[in-house]
MDTraj code that builds the backbone (N, CA, C; nanometers):
import mdtraj as md
import numpy as np

residues = "MET GLN VAL ASN MET LEU GLU ALA LYS ASN GLN LEU SER LYS LEU VAL GLN ALA ALA LEU ALA GLY GLU ASP VAL VAL ILE ALA ASN ASN GLY VAL PRO VAL VAL ARG LEU VAL LYS VAL GLY ALA PRO LYS VAL ALA ARG GLN PRO GLY ALA TRP ALA ALA LEU PRO PRO ALA GLU ALA ASP TRP ASP ALA PRO ALA THR ASN ALA ALA ILE ALA ASP GLU LEU THR GLY GLY GLY ILE SER".split()
xyz = np.array([
    [1.2505, 0.8452, 0.3894],
    [1.2811, 0.9432, 0.2895],
    [1.2572, 0.8796, 0.1531],
    [1.1943, 0.9539, 0.0645],
    [1.1723, 0.9060, -0.0721],
    [1.2387, 1.0027, -0.1679],
    [1.3139, 0.9480, -0.2621],
    [1.3810, 1.0300, -0.3624],
    [1.3550, 0.9714, -0.4996],
    [1.3564, 1.0580, -0.6010],
    [1.3398, 1.0105, -0.7380],
    [1.4718, 0.9563, -0.7908],
    [1.4642, 0.8805, -0.8982],
    [1.5780, 0.8087, -0.9541],
    [1.6968, 0.9008, -0.9827],
    [1.6757, 1.0135, -1.0466],
    [1.7848, 1.1042, -1.0814],
    [1.8525, 1.1573, -0.9563],
    [1.7744, 1.1966, -0.8579],
    [1.8302, 1.2458, -0.7311],
    [1.9089, 1.1344, -0.6611],
    [1.8570, 1.0115, -0.6663],
    [1.9259, 0.8991, -0.6035],
    [2.0595, 0.8745, -0.6723],
    [2.0615, 0.8876, -0.8036],
    [2.1845, 0.8672, -0.8785],
    [2.2903, 0.9709, -0.8394],
    [2.2466, 1.0934, -0.8190],
    [2.3386, 1.2019, -0.7849],
    [2.3815, 1.2000, -0.6385],
    [2.3029, 1.1380, -0.5507],
    [2.3307, 1.1418, -0.4070],
    [2.3398, 1.0018, -0.3464],
    [2.3917, 0.9072, -0.4204],
    [2.3948, 0.7691, -0.3737],
    [2.4694, 0.7543, -0.2411],
    [2.5845, 0.8187, -0.2276],
    [2.6618, 0.8062, -0.1025],
    [2.5805, 0.8534, 0.0172],
    [2.5125, 0.9643, 0.0028],
    [2.4304, 1.0185, 0.1116],
    [2.3161, 0.9226, 0.1453],
    [2.2541, 0.8641, 0.0442],
    [2.1432, 0.7721, 0.0670],
    [2.1910, 0.6431, 0.1331],
    [2.3080, 0.5949, 0.0944],
    [2.3637, 0.4752, 0.1573],
    [2.3920, 0.5029, 0.3043],
    [2.4497, 0.6183, 0.3338],
    [2.4765, 0.6537, 0.4737],
    [2.3463, 0.6620, 0.5533],
    [2.2410, 0.7159, 0.4939],
    [2.1115, 0.7246, 0.5615],
    [2.0558, 0.5848, 0.5890],
    [2.0684, 0.4951, 0.4923],
    [2.0199, 0.3583, 0.5116],
    [2.1002, 0.2873, 0.6196],
    [2.2319, 0.3081, 0.6212],
    [2.3158, 0.2475, 0.7245],
    [2.2808, 0.2997, 0.8632],
    [2.2324, 0.4235, 0.8697],
    [2.1932, 0.4833, 0.9971],
    [2.0544, 0.4369, 1.0406],
    [1.9890, 0.3548, 0.9565],
    [1.8586, 0.3011, 0.9930],
    [1.7402, 0.3747, 0.9332],
    [1.7670, 0.4748, 0.8527],
    [1.6578, 0.5505, 0.7908],
    [1.5974, 0.4708, 0.6754],
    [1.4680, 0.4839, 0.6564],
    [1.3971, 0.4170, 0.5476],
    [1.4180, 0.4983, 0.4203],
    [1.4880, 0.4412, 0.3219],
    [1.5184, 0.5106, 0.1968],
    [1.4456, 0.4391, 0.0837],
    [1.3565, 0.5124, 0.0162],
    [1.2792, 0.4584, -0.0947],
    [1.3155, 0.5361, -0.2200],
    [1.3451, 0.4639, -0.3277],
    [1.3765, 0.5274, -0.4554],
    [1.2549, 0.5110, -0.5457],
    [1.2128, 0.6225, -0.6045],
    [1.0917, 0.6246, -0.6862],
    [1.1264, 0.6539, -0.8318],
    [1.0377, 0.6092, -0.9197],
    [1.0483, 0.6381, -1.0619],
    [0.9252, 0.7187, -1.0997],
    [0.9458, 0.8457, -1.1341],
    [0.8350, 0.9388, -1.1628],
    [0.7359, 0.9460, -1.0472],
    [0.7870, 0.9481, -0.9242],
    [0.7021, 0.9614, -0.8068],
    [0.6406, 0.8321, -0.7565],
    [0.6632, 0.7208, -0.8276],
    [0.6079, 0.5915, -0.7874],
    [0.7196, 0.5102, -0.7208],
    [0.7040, 0.4740, -0.5925],
    [0.8092, 0.3970, -0.5241],
    [0.8357, 0.2641, -0.5949],
    [0.9649, 0.2355, -0.6196],
    [0.9991, 0.1111, -0.6882],
    [1.0954, 0.0230, -0.6099],
    [1.1875, 0.0814, -0.5331],
    [1.2820, 0.0010, -0.4549],
    [1.3063, 0.0652, -0.3189],
    [1.3525, -0.0190, -0.2266],
    [1.3876, 0.0277, -0.0930],
    [1.5351, -0.0043, -0.0714],
    [1.6095, 0.0914, -0.0200],
    [1.7513, 0.0746, 0.0082],
    [1.7648, 0.0334, 0.1545],
    [1.8207, -0.0856, 0.1755],
    [1.8333, -0.1365, 0.3124],
    [1.9752, -0.1852, 0.3386],
    [2.0129, -0.1867, 0.4643],
    [2.1428, -0.2355, 0.5073],
    [2.1435, -0.3876, 0.5006],
    [2.2501, -0.4443, 0.4492],
    [2.2645, -0.5892, 0.4436],
    [2.3139, -0.6358, 0.5795],
    [2.2441, -0.7355, 0.6356],
    [2.2830, -0.7874, 0.7661],
    [2.4042, -0.8783, 0.7565],
    [2.4766, -0.8885, 0.8647],
    [2.5925, -0.9771, 0.8715],
    [2.5446, -1.1214, 0.8815],
    [2.6237, -1.2173, 0.8363],
    [2.5847, -1.3569, 0.8513],
    [2.5641, -1.3889, 0.9994],
    [2.4670, -1.4727, 1.0285],
    [2.4346, -1.5043, 1.1669],
    [2.5473, -1.5793, 1.2372],
    [2.6071, -1.6749, 1.1692],
    [2.7145, -1.7533, 1.2291],
    [2.8281, -1.7629, 1.1277],
    [2.9436, -1.7200, 1.1695],
    [3.0587, -1.7310, 1.0804],
    [3.1067, -1.8764, 1.0778],
    [3.1318, -1.9269, 0.9590],
    [3.1800, -2.0642, 0.9466],
    [3.3265, -2.0697, 0.9863],
    [3.3623, -2.1763, 1.0534],
    [3.4991, -2.1948, 1.0993],
    [3.5583, -2.3183, 1.0319],
    [3.6652, -2.3039, 0.9569],
    [3.7278, -2.4221, 0.8971],
    [3.7759, -2.5175, 1.0058],
    [3.7529, -2.6444, 0.9840],
    [3.7982, -2.7457, 1.0782],
    [3.7093, -2.7622, 1.1999],
    [3.5889, -2.7082, 1.1965],
    [3.5008, -2.7154, 1.3135],
    [3.4622, -2.8597, 1.3472],
    [3.4638, -2.9474, 1.2487],
    [3.4258, -3.0874, 1.2727],
    [3.5467, -3.1751, 1.3041],
    [3.6651, -3.1181, 1.3083],
    [3.7865, -3.1967, 1.3285],
    [3.7872, -3.2695, 1.4628],
    [3.7220, -3.2135, 1.5639],
    [3.7233, -3.2732, 1.6975],
    [3.6187, -3.3835, 1.7136],
    [3.5330, -3.4039, 1.6141],
    [3.4328, -3.5094, 1.6242],
    [3.4988, -3.6464, 1.6190],
    [3.4424, -3.7438, 1.6892],
    [3.5018, -3.8774, 1.6826],
    [3.4824, -3.9368, 1.5430],
    [3.5735, -4.0208, 1.4996],
    [3.5594, -4.0809, 1.3662],
    [3.4392, -4.1755, 1.3625],
    [3.3816, -4.1912, 1.2449],
    [3.2685, -4.2822, 1.2281],
    [3.3147, -4.4259, 1.2461],
    [3.2243, -4.5082, 1.2964],
    [3.2578, -4.6496, 1.3132],
    [3.2730, -4.7148, 1.1758],
    [3.3484, -4.8226, 1.1712],
    [3.3780, -4.8892, 1.0440],
    [3.2519, -4.9424, 0.9763],
    [3.1510, -4.9808, 1.0547],
    [3.0289, -5.0386, 0.9965],
    [2.9148, -4.9368, 0.9879],
    [2.9482, -4.8095, 0.9786],
    [2.8448, -4.7065, 0.9795],
    [2.7453, -4.7207, 0.8649],
    [2.7849, -4.7828, 0.7550],
    [2.6960, -4.7957, 0.6395],
    [2.6647, -4.9424, 0.6090],
    [2.6734, -5.0256, 0.7100],
    [2.6447, -5.1681, 0.6911],
    [2.4942, -5.1890, 0.6749],
    [2.4519, -5.2925, 0.6027],
    [2.3086, -5.3190, 0.5844],
    [2.2334, -5.3332, 0.7169],
    [2.2956, -5.3942, 0.8158],
    [2.2279, -5.4108, 0.9454],
    [2.2064, -5.2753, 1.0129],
    [2.3048, -5.1877, 1.0032],
    [2.2913, -5.0531, 1.0612],
    [2.1816, -4.9762, 0.9896],
    [2.1793, -4.9831, 0.8570],
    [2.0765, -4.9136, 0.7796],
    [1.9372, -4.9676, 0.8123],
    [1.9241, -5.0962, 0.8300],
    [1.7952, -5.1560, 0.8650],
    [1.7499, -5.1098, 1.0029],
    [1.8440, -5.1023, 1.0978],
    [1.8093, -5.0563, 1.2323],
    [1.7628, -4.9106, 1.2298],
    [1.8294, -4.8274, 1.1516],
    [1.7889, -4.6862, 1.1391],
    [1.6519, -4.6770, 1.0733],
    [1.6290, -4.7545, 0.9680],
    [1.4981, -4.7552, 0.9008],
    [1.3889, -4.7979, 0.9954],
    [1.4153, -4.8995, 1.0777],
    [1.3155, -4.9445, 1.1767],
    [1.2825, -4.8323, 1.2742],
    [1.3848, -4.7597, 1.3202],
    [1.3628, -4.6491, 1.4139],
    [1.2784, -4.5385, 1.3499],
    [1.3076, -4.5078, 1.2242],
    [1.2394, -4.3974, 1.1574],
    [1.0960, -4.4329, 1.1161],
    [1.0717, -4.5597, 1.0821],
    [0.9391, -4.5974, 1.0331],
    [0.8536, -4.6608, 1.1414],
    [0.9129, -4.6922, 1.2546],
    [0.8350, -4.7512, 1.3623],
    [0.8148, -4.9007, 1.3460],
    [0.8931, -4.9635, 1.2650],
    [0.8809, -5.1078, 1.2459],
    [0.9577, -5.1520, 1.1249],
    [0.9276, -5.2718, 1.0808],
    [0.9959, -5.3292, 0.9649],
    [0.9539, -5.2615, 0.8356],
    [1.0403, -5.2659, 0.7390],
    [1.0115, -5.2108, 0.6075],
    [0.9379, -5.3159, 0.5271],
    [0.8308, -5.2736, 0.4602],
    [0.7519, -5.3689, 0.3809],
    [0.7994, -5.3707, 0.2384],
])
top = md.Topology()
chain = top.add_chain()
for i, resn in enumerate(residues, 1):
    res = top.add_residue(resn, chain, resSeq=i)
    for name in ("N", "CA", "C"):
        top.add_atom(name, md.element.get_by_symbol(name[0]), res)
traj = md.Trajectory(xyz[None], top)
């Protein structure tokens, strides 16, 4: 459905309901389509506070130079030049 700006202003509730029902709603300015009214999707995954609480604590030497060197070796395939 395509409606002009003035009609859209007067019938916004009806147009929103049409968009929520899956109808393609286009708002035009002087007969030229300018915007499309679409339903906003829900977030894909709701964030949960404390989701990482069950993870084991990091080891005390997680940021030691030897650990960092070992990670760099793994990522680069050898020694760092």
